[in-house]
N, C-alpha and C positions, 0 to 999 in steps of 0.2 A: 576324732577326725582332724583336729587341729595339729596334733603331733604327727599324724600320718602325712598331712600336707607338707609340714615343715621338713620331714624326712625325705619326701619325694623331691622337694625343691633343692635340698642340699645335694642330692645325688644327680640333679640335672646338670649336664655339662655346660649348657648355655648360661644357666644361672651362676655357676661357679666362674665361668669365664667373664661374665659381666662384673662380678665382684672383684676379680683380679684386675680388670682393666678400668675400673671406676666408671662403668657405663650406666649406672643407676638402675637399669632393668634389662632383662634378657630380651625384651622387645627391640633393643638397639640392633641386635643381629638380624632381625627381620628387615628393618629398613636398609641396613648395610647390604644385605643380599639383593634387595630390590633395586637399590641405587647402582649396584655393580652390574646388574643384568639389564636394566632399562635406563634410558637417558632422562631421569627425573630430577637429578640434582647436579648442577654444574657450578663452577667457580663464578662468583658474582651474582648468582640468582637471589631473588627475593622469594621467601618461602612463608606461607601461612599454614600453621599446624593446629589442628583441633585435637583435644584429648591429650595434651602434652605431658601432664604430670605423671611420673616424677622427673621427666626430662630425658629419658633414654633416647627417644627419637630426636629431640632438640639437639643433643650433643652430636649425633651422627650427621644431622642436616647441617649443623654449623661447620663441621669438619669438611664436608663436601663443598659448601658455598664459599668458604674461605673468608679472608678479611674484607674482601670487596662485596661480599654478600651479606644478607641479613635474614633473621628468622623471627617471625611474630608467632608466639606460642599462646594458644587460647585454652584455658582450663580454669574452672572455678576453684579447684583445689590449689593449695600452696605448692610452690616449687622453688628449690634453691636456685639462686641466680646463676646464669651462664653468660659469659662475655659474648656480646654480639647477638644475644637472644632477648627479645622484649616479651615479657610474660604479661598477658592480660587475664586477670582473674574474673572471667565472665563466662556465662553460658552461651552456647551457640545461638540460642533464640533471643538473647538479650537485646532490647532496643539500643542499649548503650554501646553494644558491640558494633551495630550498624553505624552509629554516629562516629565511633572511633575509627572505623575502617573506610569512612566515606572518602572517595577519591583515590583510594589505594589501588595498586595493581601488583599482581604477583605472577611469577612464572610457574610456581608449583603450589598446589594446595594438597596438604596431607591430612588424613584423618585416621587416628588410631583409637577413636572413641568406641566404648563398649557400653551397652545398657547395664543397668543394675540387674544382676542375675536373679531371676525369680525361681528358677528350677523347673519351670514349665517351658519346654523347648519352643513350642509354637509362639508363645509370648515373647521369649527372648529373641527369637529369630525376627519377628515382626518389628520389635523395637530396634534391633540392629539395622534392619533395612531402612527404617525411618531415619536413623542417624546418617546413613550413607546418602539418602536423598537430601537431607538438610545440608550436609557438607558439600554435596554435588551442586546444590543450588548456589552456594557461595562461590564455588569454582566457576560456574557459568557467569556469575556476576563479576568476579574480580580477576580471572586469569587473563593474561595477555595472549594474543594469537600465538599458537605453537606451544602453549604451556601444557602442563601435566597435572593429572589428578590421581591420587592414590588413597584408597580407603579400605579399612578392615570391615569385614562383614561375616556374619554367621550364615553359612550356606543353607539354602532351603527353597521352597516353592515360590516365595515372594521376591526372590532376587531378580528374576527376569523383568519384573515391573520396573525396578530401579534402573536396570540396564536399558530398557526401552526408552526411558526418559533421558538418560544421560549419555549413552554410547553414541548417538548420532551427532553429538557436539564435538566428537574427536575423530581423528583419522584412523586411529587404531584403538582397539579395546581388548584387554587381557583379563583373564582370571588366573591366579597363581597362588601357591601355598609355599611360603619359604620354609627351608629346612628347620628353622628354629621354632616354627609353629608345632605344637604337640600333635603327634600323629592321630591321636584319638579325638582331637578337637575338630569341630566343624568350622573353625576359623579359617578364613581365606582372605585374599586381597584382590580388589578390582583396580585396574589401572586404565586411565584414559590418556593417550599420548597424541600430541598434535592438535591442540584446541583450535577449533575452526573460527573462533571469534564469537562475541556475544551477539545473538540474533536480535533483529530489530523488534521493538515492542509491537504487540498486536494493535495497539491504539494509544491515544493520549491517556496518561495516568495508569497504564497497564504494563509496568516493567516486568521483566523476567529476572528473578533473583530470590534471595532468601525470604522476602516478604510474601512471595507467591511461588507455589511449586513449579518446577520446570515442566513445561508443557510437552507431552509426548509428540513426537514427530517421526516420520519414517526416515531411515538412514539415507543421506544424500548419496549420489553416485560417487563411487570411489572409496566408500568406507570399507575397511578391511578388518575382519575379525580373525586374527591369525592364531589365537589360542585354540588348540584342538578341542578343548572342553566346551566350547561355545558353539551352539547352532545358530547361525545368523538368522535363520527363518524364525527362531523363537523371539527375536527382538523386533520384529515388524508388528 
């Protein structure tokens, strides 16, 4: 199985291209495609990235935001340094991460996190959706108005739950599958564009953010779901 995987990887054109261009991973082409198609990365942006190792997305994000921008990359795994990228070796649920990001604001929150694959699709899908919800909660906490959220997810019947919670916070919500994603894979990406701003807490001591799940709410007037694969009624 290991030799077969290695052979398939060597024959993969995105893997070979990433090797030639020093992009660290074929996933770099996925973010490059998304950033070319959607306004998620602009010069001068501050970007928060989850699941950054080995740095494929970090390199692409850094190229888009330029010298005036910055990238904070979060992953418990080691990652070779990248100029202009701050790597935090922490888990998304770590209290130390909350303390480190206290008072920070970002225009874009990215998540390329994947669960540890068990081989049982229902389990892997559920864990993937949980990671999207966790990253989305950080986005609601730390995005500036007008900001963007991008997250990888394994498609399945639990995805609408995460969309019900997160999509109403954005003007537009998309589902898409970049060309560099393997055709046979259930991997896809959800994007929220035009963050509406952090909602007011429900009461004293009751913030909305990573410490508490984002509360479901109906989409406000004017919300548009322009990706044809999404049924807006399924998000209510």
